[in-house]
N, C-alpha and C positions, 0 to 999 in steps of 0.2 A: 503317295504315303508322305506325310507332313517329315517336315525336319531333312537332314543329311548325312552322311557318315562325318562330315568335319562339324560333326553339333555334339553335346552331349544328353538334348536332350530331345525330344519331337514338336512340343510347341511352346513351351519355359523350362526355365532353368528348376521354376515353381509350378507343378503338376500333379493332378490327381485324378486318377478316373473312377466314377463310382459307374460299378458296371451291371448290369441283371437283367432279366428279358421282363416284357413290355405286364405291365401289374405288377411288379415288385414293390412299388412307392419310390422309387430315384429321383423323380419330379418333386413329388412333394415332400420327399426328407431336401432336398438342395433349395427349394424354395424356403422354405424354414431355416436354413442355412444360411442362406443368403441375405434374410434382415438382420441374423445375427453379425454377421462378418461387415454389415454397410453400417449398423448401428457402432461399430468397434473402429470405423474409417478405413476399413481393406477395401482396395479396389482391386476386385477379382473380373474375371474372361469367362466366360462359357464356353465350349466348344461340343458340339453336339453334332455325329456323323447318325445321318439315318439312312437307312436302307431302301424306303420308298421317297419316290418324289416328295419332295418337301412344300410347305407355303412359310415365311415369313414373316414373323412378329403380327399372326394373327389372334387377338383374342380366345383365349384358352389353347392356343398352342406353345409347347415347352418353353421355346425362346420366348415367348410373349410373358408367359410366367415368371420365366425369371430373370426378364425384365425388368417387371413392377417391383420383383422381391428385392432386388438390387446389385444385379451384376450391372459391374459397369461396361462391359462390352460383350457381343456376345456371336461367335460364328458357327455356322449349320451349313451341313454339304450332302450332296448324297453320292451318286456314282458319275455324274453328268456333272452337278452343278453345284455354284460355291455362292455364301452371301454372307457377310459380315453389317455390324452395325456398333458403333461408338460413342461415345459422348465426348469423345477428348481431342485436341487441337490438331490441328490438319496433318501438322508435321508426326505426331502419333498416330495417325490413321494411316500413313504410312508406311511406319514401322514392321516389319516382318512377323508373322506368326503370334500376336496379340503380346509383346513383351514390354507394352506402355506397361501393363498391370502387373499387382501385385504377386499374381498365382493363377491358374490358370485352374478349371475344373472341369475334364471331359464327362462328357458321358455317350456310351453306345460303342466305340472303341473296345469291346469285350477281351479280343486277343491280341490285344497291339501291348508292347512288354514293357508297359505303364504300372506305378505304385498302383495300387485301387484299392475301395470300400466296394466289398462283394454283396448287391442286396441280394437276400433267398427270399422264395414266395415258396407256401408249401410244399411245393414237390422238391425243394432242390436240384432242380434238374441241371443246374447252369455248375452246379460242380463236376457235373461228366465234362462239357465242355472246357473249363478250364484245364481240368488234370488232362486231357488231350493237347493245349498248348507248354503247360506250368505245372508239369508231374505232383512236385514240390510246394505249390503256393508258394512262390519265393516271391513274389510281383505283391501278392494279398497282404495286406496292410492287417484288414479288418473285418469282421462280418455284419450283416445286419438284417436282420429278423425280426417277424410276426414273434416272436417267441420270449419267452424272460428268461429261459436260459437256453444257451445253444443244442440244436437238435441232435440225438441220438446220429442223423446222416454225417453232419457234420465234425462230432468228435469220431468218429469212427475214422475219418480222412485225417483231420489234423487238430491237434490241442494245443499250437503253438501259436495262433494267430489270436487275437481280442473280438470279443462276440458284445454289441448290443441291440437290445431291443430298436427297434425304430422309432419310438418314443423319447426314447431317450437322447433327445437331440440336444442338450447344453455338454454331455458327455461324452457324443459325439464331435461337436466344434471343438471342445480341448481334444480332444486326442487328435485334428489334422492341425490343430495349429501347434500343440507339440511337436509334429512329427516337420510341419516346418521350420519351427524354430528352431530344431534338431538339423537339421540340412544345412539351416545358413550359418550355426556354428559349427558345423564338420567342414566347411568350407576355405579350404588353405586360403593364406594370406601370404601372399611372394611380393619381394621387392623387386623392381628392376629399375636400374639405372640408365639414365638416356645418356649417350657418351660417344653417341655415331657419327656428331657433327665435324665439320673439317676446321671450325675454330678460325674462320679466315679474319676476323676482325679482330681478334687477340693477337694473332700474331703467332702462335705457338699454341700447343695442348692442353684447354683447359683443364683435361681429366687428371695433366699430371701437374698442375698448379697447386702451390701448398700456400693457406694461409693460418692454419693455426693447428698445434699437437704437433708439428711437424711431420704431421700424413698430406700427402696429396690430397685430389677432391675425389676419387675415385676412393679411396681408403677410406676418407673423412663420411663418404655419406652412405658407406657400405654397413661403416661401425653405425652412422647415425640410424639407420634399415632393421638392422640385426635383431635390437629388441622386440622388434613388431612385426617380423616376418620368419616365416617357416624355411624359407629359402631365398638368397638373394643375388640376383645377376645382372649382366650389365648388358646394355643392350649396343647390338653393333660395331664390336671391336673383338679383336682376341684380347684376354687378361689373364692374369693368376686368379681368375673367382669365374665362377660357372658364367658363360655367355648362353646370348641368342642368338644366331646371325639373321640378318631381317629378309625375312620372307616375300616384301611387299618392299620395294624399292623406288626412290624419287617422292616418298611423300613424307619427310622430314622426321619430327618425332611422331608422328602416326603411326610410321615404318616401322619402331620400335615396340609401340604400345599394342598393333593390330599380332604382332609375329610373337608377342610373349601369351595372348590372348587366344591365339591356335595353338598357342606348342603349349599351354597347362589350360585345357577350355575350362575345367570344372574349381577354377581359380579365381579368386579377385588379386588383384596386382595393387602395390604401393608403388608409383612410381613418380619419381624424382629425376629432377633435369641435375645435369653435372656443374650447373653453370649459375646455383645460387647459394654462395659459399656465406650468406648470411644466417642459413635455416638454423634455427637454435632444436634443442632436443625434447625442449619442451611445446614448442610448435606442430611437430608431428605429433608428439604424444599427444596434442587438442584434435588432429584429424583425425586419429582412428578411432578417439573414444568417441569422437562425434558421429562414426559412420552407420550410415545409413543403409543396410543390404539388400535393404527391399526394390533401391531406387536404382540407377543405373550408374551411378558415380556417386561420390563425396568429395566435393573440393571448396576450396576456400572462395569466399566472394572477395571479385575485384578489388583494388581499392581504385578511387578514380583517378583519371590519369590528364594531365593537361594538354598531352600530345594528340591523344584521343577523344575525338568527340564523343563518341559512342562507346563509352570500355564495353569490357567483354562482362557477363557477369559472374564469369569464375575462370580460377587460376587450373589452365589443365596440366600443368608439369608441376604440381606438388599437389597431387591427387589420387582416390582410392576409386577406380574401372572393376565392377562386377561382370562376372561371368556373357551377364546377355548384351554386353556391350558390343559384340564383335557382330552379328548377326545384326546390328543397329547401326553400324558402323559401318559394315558393308551395304547396306542399303542406299544409306547415306551419299558413301562416296559413288555410289553408282547415280546420284542424285549429283554430282559434282563439287563437294564439301569432305574436301582431308586437310583442312587446320582445326586441329583439337579444339581449341577457342571456339570456333563455329561449332562444332559438332556437340558441346556439351550443351551451348545457348539450344541446340532442337531438340533435347532431351529434357524428359522430367530427370531431375539430380536434386541430392542434399546438399544445401549450402550453409558454409560454416563460416563466420562473421572473424575476421582478422582481428584481430589485438589490438587495439587503433595506437598508429605513430610506425607498428611495427615493420621494420626492413628485411624480416627473413626471406622472401617473397623475389627481392631486388635480383633479378639477372644481371649477372656483370660478365660483360661481352667482348672488352675491349682493355686495352690497356690504361687509358684513360681514367675509366669506373674499377679498374682494380685500383688504381691508384689512390682513388677518391676513398674506395673501402679501408683499404690501410689507415687512412687519415680519419675515418669516422664520417665522408661526407656523403657517402650515398644518398640519394633521393628518390624516391618514386617518380 
């Protein structure tokens, strides 16, 4: 079965099943929805379980129809085989479980505890099967059928779910889009202060240094994060505020990021390094305001740097990491990538322009850099 107990989803944090018996119109509806999503710029994947042996992407097959209609990626499997097609980069195709896409639409996993649209045929026989696994229809978001009004068999069992005629494609699309949007809006945004380093170059604990307002850096970072985050944690050390112990050792900043993603797998994390004393509140507000939760992460575009001939595309230590980063990072870690900068370079992320000349994201790691900051001489 897809997914593991470590994840809060089966295929993707944003997933929806379209369930029904053969002939109920599932693929026809999905084709029409795929066209609308493609026109709206959404990149979605289609996953199907076939109870019989399948052939991949032959004309007339469901996988071919959905690819032609607009699905960016297609996964299909039976009890003995699986196949995947996608149009992304090599690194995207190596990510687990279709995470590179905005969302996943699933067909064929009728009894899997997924949020679902249920397609009714004239017999409404699927209601019996669903009742056996989900008596309260708690995973059923809406029902779709050939009638203008919900049939008596449905209203006898439940009247608490939406119903659509299968030709009301625009209404169904708006319903699904609203569901995904609500899922994203309900996603908690937590703050994480990366303060577990040994401060060897500074010669003293960087978290306890004071630059402004009489607060040390740990207090200052917490004050910056608090207006935007439901909860704020410090990574890798004991403190007077909530902390997250490193579950992953020896990975530098990635240890803290992965540990936070594991600790609250349904939350997004606004990550801030302890050694950015020049960071202004308005810069953090810009990051949060430009966040795109459909992507893996939102981060500032890195400024060119003279001593780095190939500058990183993104600044990883003042960035927002979405829940699907956890699975992607573990996959990339298995390929030998442990630097957050390189990880973000491997993923499709939301890049945000920095203010010209701003020094908010300049690290202060040595006494000399600290002294230059005090005199306004820090340069990137």
